[in-house]
KOLVO-398058 format. One line per field, with one value per residue (C-alpha): residue number from 1; residue in three letters; x, y, z. Coordinates in Angstrom, 2 decimals, padded with zeros to 5 digits. Last residue first. Layout:
N
seq = NUM | ...;
type = ALA | ...;
c1 = X | ...;
c2 = Y | ...;
c3 = Z | ...;
# end
This chain:
230
seq = 230 | 229 | 228 | 227 | 226 | 225 | 224 | 223 | 222 | 221 | 220 | 219 | 218 | 217 | 216 | 215 | 214 | 213 | 212 | 211 | 210 | 209 | 208 | 207 | 206 | 205 | 204 | 203 | 202 | 201 | 200 | 199 | 198 | 197 | 196 | 195 | 194 | 193 | 192 | 191 | 190 | 189 | 188 | 187 | 186 | 185 | 184 | 183 | 182 | 181 | 180 | 179 | 178 | 177 | 176 | 175 | 174 | 173 | 172 | 171 | 170 | 169 | 168 | 167 | 166 | 165 | 164 | 163 | 162 | 161 | 160 | 159 | 158 | 157 | 156 | 155 | 154 | 153 | 152 | 151 | 150 | 149 | 148 | 147 | 146 | 145 | 144 | 143 | 142 | 141 | 140 | 139 | 138 | 137 | 136 | 135 | 134 | 133 | 132 | 131 | 130 | 129 | 128 | 127 | 126 | 125 | 124 | 123 | 122 | 121 | 120 | 119 | 118 | 117 | 116 | 115 | 114 | 113 | 112 | 111 | 110 | 109 | 108 | 107 | 106 | 105 | 104 | 103 | 102 | 101 | 100 | 99 | 98 | 97 | 96 | 95 | 94 | 93 | 92 | 91 | 90 | 89 | 88 | 87 | 86 | 85 | 84 | 83 | 82 | 81 | 80 | 79 | 78 | 77 | 76 | 75 | 74 | 73 | 72 | 71 | 70 | 69 | 68 | 67 | 66 | 65 | 64 | 63 | 62 | 61 | 60 | 59 | 58 | 57 | 56 | 55 | 54 | 53 | 52 | 51 | 50 | 49 | 48 | 47 | 46 | 45 | 44 | 43 | 42 | 41 | 40 | 39 | 38 | 37 | 36 | 35 | 34 | 33 | 32 | 31 | 30 | 29 | 28 | 27 | 26 | 25 | 24 | 23 | 22 | 21 | 20 | 19 | 18 | 17 | 16 | 15 | 14 | 13 | 12 | 11 | 10 | 9 | 8 | 7 | 6 | 5 | 4 | 3 | 2 | 1;
type = UNK | UNK | UNK | UNK | UNK | UNK | UNK | UNK | UNK | UNK | UNK | UNK | UNK | UNK | UNK | UNK | UNK | UNK | UNK | UNK | UNK | UNK | UNK | UNK | UNK | UNK | UNK | UNK | UNK | UNK | UNK | UNK | UNK | UNK | UNK | UNK | UNK | UNK | UNK | UNK | UNK | UNK | UNK | UNK | UNK | UNK | UNK | UNK | UNK | UNK | UNK | UNK | UNK | UNK | UNK | UNK | UNK | UNK | UNK | UNK | UNK | UNK | UNK | UNK | UNK | UNK | UNK | UNK | UNK | UNK | UNK | UNK | UNK | UNK | UNK | UNK | UNK | UNK | UNK | UNK | UNK | UNK | UNK | UNK | UNK | UNK | UNK | UNK | UNK | UNK | UNK | UNK | UNK | UNK | UNK | UNK | UNK | UNK | UNK | UNK | UNK | UNK | UNK | UNK | UNK | UNK | UNK | UNK | UNK | UNK | UNK | UNK | UNK | UNK | UNK | UNK | UNK | UNK | UNK | UNK | UNK | UNK | UNK | UNK | UNK | UNK | UNK | UNK | UNK | UNK | UNK | UNK | UNK | UNK | UNK | UNK | UNK | UNK | UNK | UNK | UNK | UNK | UNK | UNK | UNK | UNK | UNK | UNK | UNK | UNK | UNK | UNK | UNK | UNK | UNK | UNK | UNK | UNK | UNK | UNK | UNK | UNK | UNK | UNK | UNK | UNK | UNK | UNK | UNK | UNK | UNK | UNK | UNK | UNK | UNK | UNK | UNK | UNK | UNK | UNK | UNK | UNK | UNK | UNK | UNK | UNK | UNK | UNK | UNK | UNK | UNK | UNK | UNK | UNK | UNK | UNK | UNK | UNK | UNK | UNK | UNK | UNK | UNK | UNK | UNK | UNK | UNK | UNK | UNK | UNK | UNK | UNK | UNK | UNK | UNK | UNK | UNK | UNK | UNK | UNK | UNK | UNK | UNK | UNK | UNK | UNK | UNK | UNK | UNK | UNK;
c1 = 037.22 | 034.76 | 031.06 | 028.90 | 026.81 | 025.00 | 026.23 | 026.38 | 030.19 | 029.98 | 029.98 | 032.16 | 030.37 | 031.46 | 033.78 | 037.07 | 035.76 | 034.42 | 037.74 | 039.63 | 037.34 | 037.86 | 041.63 | 041.56 | 039.45 | 041.84 | 044.82 | 043.15 | 042.20 | 045.81 | 047.12 | 044.76 | 045.52 | 049.27 | 048.95 | 046.95 | 049.24 | 052.48 | 054.17 | 052.34 | 052.40 | 055.78 | 057.04 | 059.11 | 057.58 | 058.14 | 056.26 | 058.40 | 056.68 | 057.61 | 057.56 | 056.84 | 054.09 | 052.42 | 049.01 | 050.23 | 048.31 | 048.26 | 048.01 | 046.88 | 046.96 | 044.16 | 044.20 | 041.97 | 044.29 | 047.27 | 045.59 | 044.72 | 048.26 | 049.85 | 047.58 | 048.28 | 052.03 | 053.36 | 051.45 | 054.05 | 055.24 | 052.69 | 053.56 | 056.12 | 053.42 | 055.02 | 055.96 | 053.67 | 051.03 | 052.48 | 056.22 | 055.75 | 054.07 | 056.86 | 059.27 | 057.50 | 056.48 | 057.46 | 055.39 | 055.40 | 057.19 | 054.77 | 051.74 | 048.50 | 046.21 | 046.49 | 047.78 | 049.45 | 048.36 | 050.70 | 054.15 | 055.85 | 059.58 | 060.41 | 059.69 | 056.99 | 056.04 | 053.72 | 053.25 | 052.75 | 051.16 | 052.26 | 051.94 | 052.73 | 052.85 | 052.04 | 050.50 | 050.14 | 053.43 | 052.08 | 054.52 | 057.62 | 055.80 | 054.77 | 058.27 | 059.69 | 057.32 | 058.54 | 062.21 | 062.01 | 060.37 | 062.36 | 064.34 | 061.35 | 061.80 | 062.38 | 061.34 | 063.04 | 064.62 | 061.50 | 061.77 | 060.87 | 060.98 | 061.50 | 061.35 | 063.14 | 066.09 | 068.19 | 068.20 | 069.02 | 065.72 | 063.63 | 065.70 | 065.19 | 061.45 | 061.51 | 063.40 | 061.00 | 058.01 | 059.59 | 059.88 | 062.17 | 065.06 | 068.14 | 069.47 | 071.90 | 072.51 | 073.99 | 074.77 | 074.67 | 076.89 | 079.82 | 079.48 | 077.85 | 079.89 | 078.23 | 074.98 | 076.45 | 077.57 | 074.09 | 072.62 | 074.55 | 071.52 | 070.85 | 069.17 | 068.52 | 066.43 | 069.01 | 068.32 | 069.50 | 069.99 | 070.33 | 070.83 | 070.78 | 068.77 | 069.76 | 067.22 | 067.56 | 067.53 | 070.16 | 071.25 | 067.77 | 067.39 | 070.86 | 069.80 | 066.79 | 068.75 | 071.43 | 068.78 | 067.22 | 068.91 | 070.15 | 066.58 | 066.90 | 065.45 | 066.19 | 064.25 | 065.29 | 065.08 | 065.65 | 066.32 | 065.50 | 066.80 | 064.72;
c2 = 152.24 | 154.76 | 154.06 | 153.51 | 155.83 | 154.41 | 154.96 | 151.27 | 151.35 | 152.65 | 156.33 | 157.31 | 158.20 | 161.59 | 161.72 | 161.83 | 164.35 | 166.59 | 166.44 | 167.38 | 170.34 | 171.52 | 171.19 | 173.22 | 175.90 | 176.07 | 176.45 | 179.27 | 180.99 | 180.78 | 182.18 | 185.17 | 185.79 | 185.76 | 188.08 | 190.59 | 190.37 | 190.93 | 193.57 | 192.51 | 188.71 | 189.05 | 190.56 | 193.66 | 196.01 | 193.66 | 191.00 | 188.11 | 184.75 | 182.77 | 178.98 | 176.09 | 177.51 | 174.52 | 172.94 | 170.18 | 169.81 | 166.49 | 165.69 | 162.90 | 163.81 | 162.04 | 163.35 | 166.34 | 167.11 | 167.03 | 169.44 | 171.90 | 171.66 | 172.31 | 175.28 | 176.80 | 176.19 | 177.90 | 181.18 | 183.48 | 182.43 | 179.77 | 177.90 | 176.02 | 173.99 | 172.46 | 168.78 | 165.79 | 164.09 | 160.61 | 161.32 | 164.60 | 162.75 | 160.16 | 162.84 | 162.87 | 166.28 | 168.62 | 171.79 | 175.15 | 177.06 | 175.72 | 177.00 | 175.39 | 177.62 | 177.72 | 181.27 | 182.46 | 185.91 | 188.68 | 189.53 | 192.92 | 192.20 | 195.88 | 195.34 | 192.78 | 189.39 | 186.63 | 183.43 | 180.16 | 177.09 | 173.59 | 171.30 | 167.60 | 165.69 | 162.35 | 160.58 | 156.80 | 156.15 | 157.89 | 157.58 | 158.34 | 161.15 | 162.69 | 162.50 | 164.12 | 167.03 | 167.82 | 167.32 | 169.50 | 172.44 | 172.26 | 175.51 | 177.54 | 178.46 | 181.79 | 183.71 | 185.95 | 183.25 | 181.12 | 177.82 | 174.43 | 170.97 | 167.63 | 164.02 | 160.99 | 163.31 | 163.30 | 166.86 | 168.23 | 167.26 | 168.75 | 171.92 | 172.30 | 171.88 | 174.68 | 177.01 | 176.31 | 176.97 | 180.19 | 181.90 | 181.65 | 184.02 | 182.31 | 179.56 | 179.15 | 176.27 | 176.67 | 173.85 | 174.63 | 172.97 | 173.09 | 176.03 | 178.77 | 181.56 | 180.78 | 182.11 | 185.61 | 185.46 | 184.28 | 187.45 | 189.79 | 191.93 | 190.67 | 187.36 | 184.96 | 182.33 | 181.22 | 177.68 | 177.11 | 173.48 | 172.06 | 168.30 | 166.13 | 168.61 | 169.11 | 167.95 | 170.67 | 173.07 | 175.82 | 175.20 | 176.05 | 179.19 | 180.31 | 179.87 | 182.15 | 184.77 | 184.79 | 185.18 | 188.33 | 191.44 | 189.61 | 188.84 | 189.26 | 185.90 | 182.72 | 179.45 | 177.54 | 173.74 | 171.57 | 167.83 | 165.43 | 161.85 | 159.34;
c3 = -095.03 | -096.40 | -095.90 | -098.95 | -101.10 | -104.05 | -107.61 | -108.53 | -108.30 | -104.77 | -103.82 | -100.82 | -097.61 | -096.22 | -093.18 | -095.08 | -097.60 | -094.83 | -092.97 | -096.12 | -096.78 | -093.21 | -093.61 | -096.83 | -095.15 | -092.19 | -094.51 | -096.43 | -093.18 | -091.98 | -095.27 | -095.08 | -091.42 | -092.05 | -095.04 | -093.01 | -090.00 | -091.91 | -089.71 | -086.55 | -086.69 | -088.38 | -085.13 | -085.97 | -083.39 | -080.47 | -078.50 | -077.27 | -076.95 | -073.84 | -073.77 | -071.39 | -069.18 | -067.57 | -068.06 | -070.34 | -073.61 | -075.44 | -079.13 | -081.46 | -085.16 | -087.09 | -090.67 | -089.87 | -086.96 | -089.34 | -091.80 | -089.03 | -087.66 | -091.04 | -091.78 | -088.32 | -088.48 | -091.63 | -091.69 | -093.29 | -096.75 | -097.65 | -100.85 | -098.73 | -096.98 | -093.88 | -094.06 | -094.51 | -092.35 | -091.79 | -092.14 | -090.31 | -087.44 | -087.48 | -086.34 | -082.97 | -081.73 | -078.89 | -079.06 | -077.27 | -080.07 | -082.70 | -080.81 | -079.64 | -077.63 | -073.82 | -073.49 | -070.29 | -069.02 | -070.15 | -068.82 | -069.11 | -069.40 | -070.10 | -073.77 | -074.22 | -072.84 | -073.98 | -072.03 | -073.88 | -072.30 | -073.20 | -076.19 | -076.64 | -079.90 | -081.51 | -078.51 | -078.89 | -077.07 | -073.95 | -071.03 | -073.09 | -074.88 | -071.55 | -070.08 | -073.22 | -072.64 | -069.14 | -069.95 | -073.08 | -071.32 | -068.07 | -068.56 | -069.76 | -073.41 | -075.14 | -078.27 | -080.85 | -083.01 | -083.08 | -081.23 | -082.65 | -081.08 | -082.81 | -081.64 | -083.05 | -083.58 | -086.76 | -088.05 | -091.51 | -093.15 | -090.33 | -090.46 | -094.19 | -093.62 | -091.05 | -093.39 | -096.27 | -094.02 | -092.72 | -096.07 | -099.11 | -098.42 | -099.87 | -097.64 | -094.77 | -092.38 | -088.90 | -086.47 | -082.76 | -080.14 | -082.57 | -083.05 | -080.97 | -082.60 | -085.93 | -084.47 | -084.26 | -087.88 | -088.87 | -087.26 | -089.55 | -090.40 | -093.95 | -093.14 | -096.02 | -094.24 | -091.69 | -090.51 | -086.95 | -085.92 | -082.41 | -081.88 | -078.78 | -076.74 | -073.08 | -070.47 | -067.85 | -070.80 | -070.73 | -074.35 | -075.62 | -073.48 | -074.64 | -078.27 | -077.82 | -075.90 | -078.61 | -081.34 | -079.88 | -081.28 | -084.39 | -085.50 | -089.25 | -090.30 | -088.37 | -088.21 | -085.06 | -085.06 | -081.97 | -082.21 | -079.39 | -079.27 | -077.33;
# end
């Protein structure tokens, strides 16, 4: 099972080296690592270029995280895909642990783990059990079945996609282990663009709910009476 890792990058020069190092230090090394720079202006792509050939770098004009993630999916070849934000970190056995689950459960589309937040000074918060893109290992076939990330959304790429995929039948598993660490800092998009992120997430959740209702409602027959959907 080949594993590809995708890192969307936008003006995080201070943290990107730590993120890449945590990928390359995995006990189960990834087969493919791609960084997609989304129009950074702080010189961070130049730092990433120093990791070649172990890390491949692609650049694009600033278009949002969803566009960067989709570009990474297109440019990679792994049967499974993992994502890490450029300011976050992984536990060393993250890929090995989750690959083992997917091998054992061929019907499972993706595996999540716990995420622990930390701030400046390495202050650690209680682990979070909620689903997160950085804690996921997912089969490529899931994107073929449920589609790529919505590029009309500039900030909230994962929550709308996940809600849509669940409504369409995504099968997931949660392992009760910390696999990723989310760094809290003043330039987090969840802080600087919180209002926009919440608005896009709510829109995605509403669309997924509407989809679920349509899929569960009886479809009208030719005589106008309701009948069950196939």
